[in-house]
N, C-alpha and C positions, 0 to 999 in steps of 0.2 A: 463491571457484572455484564455477565454473558447476556445479549439478548438478541432475538429472534430478528435476522435481516427484513428490511420493508423490500418488496419485489423490483424497486427500482435497481438494489444489488445485484438481481438474479439475471438482468437481460442486458445483451450488449448494448454499445452505442449508436444511436440513429441521426443518421447525417441529417435528419428529414427537421429534426429537431434542435434547439439549444441543446450545447454540450453540458451533461451535470455526471460527468465522471463514468461510470458505468449503466449511469440510466438507459433506460431505452425501452421496445416493446417488447414482450417474452414471443419465442417463434410459436405460430400458430397449434390448437393443438396441444402446446405444454403447459400446465401448470405449473405456476411458481413453487418451488419446495417449502417457502416459508411466506404467513399471510404476515401482510402489512402490521406494524405495530400500533399496540392504539396508544392516543396521546395526542397531542397538540399538534399542528401543523406551525409553520413558520409564523404565518399569519395570523392563526390565534393567539399562539405565546402572543407577540408583540401587542396585539389589543388587549388581551387580559392584563398584560403587564402595563399597559397605559392606564387602565380601569384601576386600577388598585394602587398606584401609584399616585395618580391627579394628573399626570402626564409625563411624569419622571417614569423615564425604564427604570427597573431595578430588576436587576439579574439574582438569582438565586441559584447557587450550585444547590441541582440536587433536585428544582423543582418541581421536575418530570421523574414519571416512574421508569428506572431503567429496566425491570424486572419483565419478566412475561416468558411462558411455558412457549414451547415451540409447536408449532403449528401442526395438527396431526396427518398423516398421510393421507391425502386422495389417490384413487383410482389412478393409476399409471405412474404416480410420482415414487421414483426409485432411490432420491437421494436422502440419506439420513445422514446429519450431521453429526449424532453421535458414535458414528461407526470410523470417524475419521478425524485427525489432528496433524493438518500441514505444516510443512517446514520446509523453507529453501535454502539451498547450497550452493555457493558461487564457488569456484576455483581458480581463482586469480593469475595461475600461471596459464591458462587456458587461453586468456582474454587478448582479443590481438586488435582490439578497438577500432572496429567495425562500422559500429554504432546501427547494424540491422535489428538488435534488441530494441532500441531505444525508438527507431520509423516502425517496427510491428506494433508497440506500446501505444503511439501515436495513434498508428490506422486505427487501431482493435477499439480502443476507450477515446476514440475524436478528443483529444489533448487540444489544447490551445497553443497557438504558435506563443513560442516563447516560455513556455511551463513544459514541465515535466512529472511525471510519475515516477519514472526511471533515467539513468543516466550515468554513463561513461566519465570518469576522469584519471588523465593520465599524469603518472608521477615520475618526473627525473630526480635521482637523487645523488648526491655528491657525499662524501665525509663530514661537512660541514654545513651544507645547504640543501634545501628542497624547492624544486618548483612544480606546482600544482596546475595544472588545466583543464577545463574541459568545454573547449568554444562549441557553441550553441547543443550541449549537454551531449557535445560525442555523436549525435546522430548522422553528421555527413564526414566521420571517419575524423581525425586528426594529420593537421598538415604539418611538415617538420617545424621544430622550433628550437632556437639558438636559445642556451641559458648562460648565464654570466658567471659560469663554473665547472669545475669538470665532474663532469656526474659520470660515478661510476656503475648505476645500475637505472633501469625504467621500465616502468609496467603499466598496464590499465589498470581499475578498479569497480567493477558495476556497483552502482548505488541505489537504495531506492528505500521505501516502507520499512521496518524491520521488523513490523505487524506484534509486538511486545508485548510479553504476558502481565507485564507491572507496566503499561503505559501511560504518561504522564498526559496525552492526549487526550484519552477519555476522562480523565481524572478533571481538569478543568473547564470542561466544556458546560455551560449552565442551563442547559436545556436539553442533556442525552443524545446529542443528535452524534457522538461519535462512541463508538461503541465495538464491542470485540464478541465475536462470535463464539461458540462452546467447539466447533469446529477448529477454532485457530486467528481466524482472519480480524483485523482492525477496519470496520467500514465507517462511513458516514452515510448517515440518513439527511438527503437533500431537502424532505419534505419539513423537517425538525430544525435545521443550520439554521443559526440567525446571521451568519456570517460576522461575527464577531472578533474573527482571528485568535481566539485564545490558543487553540489549539496548533495553530500555524507556533506559536513565539514557544509554546512547549515543547514541542518535538525539537530532540538534541539531534536529530540525522538530517533537518532541513530537508523533511521529504514531502510536504503540504505546503500548499498554496489555493489563494480565493481564488476560487474561477470568477474570469473576468466578464463572462455571460452571465453566468447567476447567480455571483455572490455570494458563495456556498464554499465551504471548503471540501477540496479536492485531494486525492492520491493512489496511490497504489494500492489495488484492491485484490493482488495477485488474481485477477482476471477471476472476479467469482463466477461470474455469470458463465465462464467455462468451466470452474473445476466443481462447479456442482450438477455439469451433465457428463462428469468424467473424462475431461481435457487438460491438459495442460495452460497454463499462462500463455497469452501468445509470444513473452520474449524468450521464453524457455523451448518452446518449439522452433522458433525461427534461429536458434544461437547455433552458428557452423562447426564450430569447436565444441560445442557441452558443456561451455563455461557455467552456465548457468543448469541449477538441477531442482525439481521441484517433486516431495515426496510428501508420505505420510507415514506418521510417527506411531499409528497404530496397527502398519499394516507389516506382518512377521516378512522379513526378507527384501522390506523397500530400501536401496540403494541410498537414498539420502539417510534413512532410517541407522542403517550400518555403519556409514560414515560418521554421523554425530556420535555414535555410541562408542566406535570403535577407532577413530580415527583422532588426530588432534588438531581440533577445530578452533576458532576462534569467533568471536564477537566485536562488532563496533562498539567501543565506550564501554565497558563492561563495569567500569565503577562507577555508573550510573543506578546499576541495577533495575535498568529496564529489563529485563531478562528477552534480550531480543531472539524472534525465531525465525531471522535471516542472518548463517554463518558462512564462515567463508574459511577456506585451508590457505595458507600459504599468504595471508596477509602480513605487511611489512609492520613494523613499528610504526612508520612515517604515516599510516594511513589512520586517520580518526574523522 
């Protein structure tokens, strides 16, 4: 179910506080596009669960309300999420494995060392075997590698959260911390998240992790604090080859919308019926 994002999802990460994904402080004089959702915080939920269960925490799916009307526009507030429907497009033939996108994501969102919201995989493919690696998420590029077979082709594939329309991560969350916004982004409310890890296990794309400092789920947000201000995600902005594109499916003439409508695009693991909103062109059969 779609839900209003908390204010923390609309502000960039702050280096002066523990990293919480895209959480941070709003720019002075810039009101958040959406008000924080009503409902129990992480601490309140645990306290209530303990009281109700006599000391044994019981998790009940759907125990919190996932609904909520979008906040009305305030003075100077320009963003209207009903006017947008975001999508992401990756051209695998253009990726050179430089790692610039991964470094930009880490800097923009204060991603902890050893974890990644986006990463790059290298594929060396032969007639009968395939070698896949991603040293340090591809953040530092890719050193030469020797494979024990004749590789007939090699390429790089950027990966990230697919921001699925029928996302399993929101379905398994017992407290409604994982949710999808009406403009198409899948986000995590760090105030509600209890760190159970169910969403991490449910994601078929391996795009979620538990933040080592906050102990809450963390993932790609499409830099929601940027796109609600008319900017592109950090990874798209810095890509030197135009591999990554971000667009609006509700905007006539948008190049991403045009590619999805008219070109042959692919999605990851389409048989799972999660309806990913991260699309690919020239995606080889070895990539999953």
